[in-house]
C-alpha positions, 0 to 999 in steps of 0.5 A: 238677280233671278229669283228661285221661281225664274231660275226653276223655269230656266232649268226646264229648258233642257228637254226636246220640244214636242211639235204640233202646238194648238195656238188658238184660244178655245171659245168654250173652256172645258179644262182641268189641272193635271197634277204631275206628282200624282202620275206615280200615285194612281193617275198616270197620263194614260188614265186621262180621259182626253176626250172630255176636255179641250184644255189641260194645265200641267201643274206646276212649273215650280219645284218640278222634280226630275220625274215631273220634268221628264213627264212634261214632254209626254204630257204635251204630246198626248194632249196634242194627239188628242186635240187638247191644248197643253198649258203649263201652270206656274205657281200654286199654293206652295209655289207663289213665294217669289212671284212678287219678286219676279215682277217687282222691277223692270229687269225682273219682269223682263227676265221673267218674260224671257223665262216663260217664253223659253219654257213655252217654246221649248215644250211647244206649249199652247198656253200659260196659267198663272196661279199666284196665290195671292198678289198683295195678300198673304197665301201660305204664310211666307210669300213675299208681298208688296203693295205694288204687286197687282200693278207690277203683275199687270206690267209683267203681263203687258210685256209678255203680250208684247213678245211675239210668243206671248202674243200668240198663246193663251194666257189665263190665271187661277184667281181668288173669289175676289179681285186682286188686292189694290195698293191699299189691300182691298179688292180692286174695283177696276181689273179691265187692264187684266181683261186686255191681257188674259184670255180668261181667268179661272175663279177658284171657287173652292175651299170656301169652308174647311177645317179653318172654319167655324162650322162644317160648310160647303167646300164650293157653294154655287150660291150662298145668298139664301143662307144666313148672313153669318154663313155667307162666306163666298160663292160662285155667284158672288165671285162672278159678280165681284169680278164682272163688276170690277171690269172682267167680262163674264165671257172671260170668266171660267168657273173653277170646280173641285173634284174633292171635299173637306172632312170634319170630325162631328159628334152625332149629337151635332150632326143631326137635326134634334129628334131626327135622322136628318143631317143638320146645316152647318154643324159644329165639329172637333177641330182637334180631331182632323180626319186624315182624308184619302190616300192622296191627303197630306198626313202632316208635314213641314210646309215650304215656310218651315211650319208643321201642317197637320193632316189636310183631311181632303177626300177626292171623289174617288176617295169617297168611293174607296172610303165607303162613303159613296157607291161606284155610281157616286151615290151615298153608300148604304148606312151613310147619311146624305144631305143635299143643301139646296142653297149651296147646291152641294152635298154632305155625307156622314158616317155615324160610326166613325163620326166623319162628315165630308162636304163635297161636290157630286154629279148634281152639284156639277150639273147645277154649276154647268147650267149656271155657266151656260145661263150666265154666259161664262167661258167654261169650267176648270176642274182641280184636279183631273185625277180626282174624279171617279169613272168620269162621273163629275166631268160627264155631269158638267159637260152634259149641262154646259 
């Protein structure tokens, strides 16, 4: 029986295809995810700076509303008109519940392959980005998981590659900072099979620290080996090392970079180094008073598992400008305290009046990550999400560095 994930893909085959797919995989990835639900919340397709990218992922193929589905053909058309590869992203944080079921048996894998191929052909897509969060490792809280997830995932991808359509599109995956879990629940030590089927993986090097953490920390650290051992929660450097050591070539690794940050409620007595006006590293925060974030932030709702989740507290880069933390040039606004952490290569801003601190990425962060990508020989970058930037400040910085 088809799971809801496969069935939802099948429902998308009712719209006319858009001619002109760009099938060849790009050698250097300059990509971002386009969140279809933000098309009516301030970031329509007409706002995309297509000339800054060569790949765009439409998010997500799961739980598409009728408006999202009707927007997908225009997304493909606009991308192709600008010489940009149009990919579909399948899954996501709330859309990974049934991935395990879809690849659990030979019949399910074949049905899933057929659904993906039909989706690609119907919309004339250039690639598929799988965002399974996470094989044999619980994500949102109600995902179906199995000790065979990673092995079944590989079998599914191998079957997809054997299909004539699957053999000629770009296949990628958004992945955690550690390799897929093996049957014992540990990071796999050999992912070379995935290197054979994926054109590349995009490491989601963000949400390393957040409201769930013990202190305010960097959302997306480039490096953390220079931090205290207790503050080493993961970074781009350690993630690339882990994946490459497990058999994923560095030129098949794309670095995921965020256009948003996490907010915290921090008392002024904790925010500063004692006796100074310098922001402290890893300060304590009030977990019971989560700032709401910007206009795109979740103010609190029941998730797909049926559990109530409070405010997310995220600030997009544009939200930091709108919220008075940053100027329109992307620098700290008057009266806002700023600290750039040299270890993680990420900044913090603090409004002492409201008590809100935000850990985020700015132009300097994106420049540092771009230089790391270039010097390490990575395949490129993928930003979540295209609509989070402000006046292309972030994307221009990383493009210039790469």
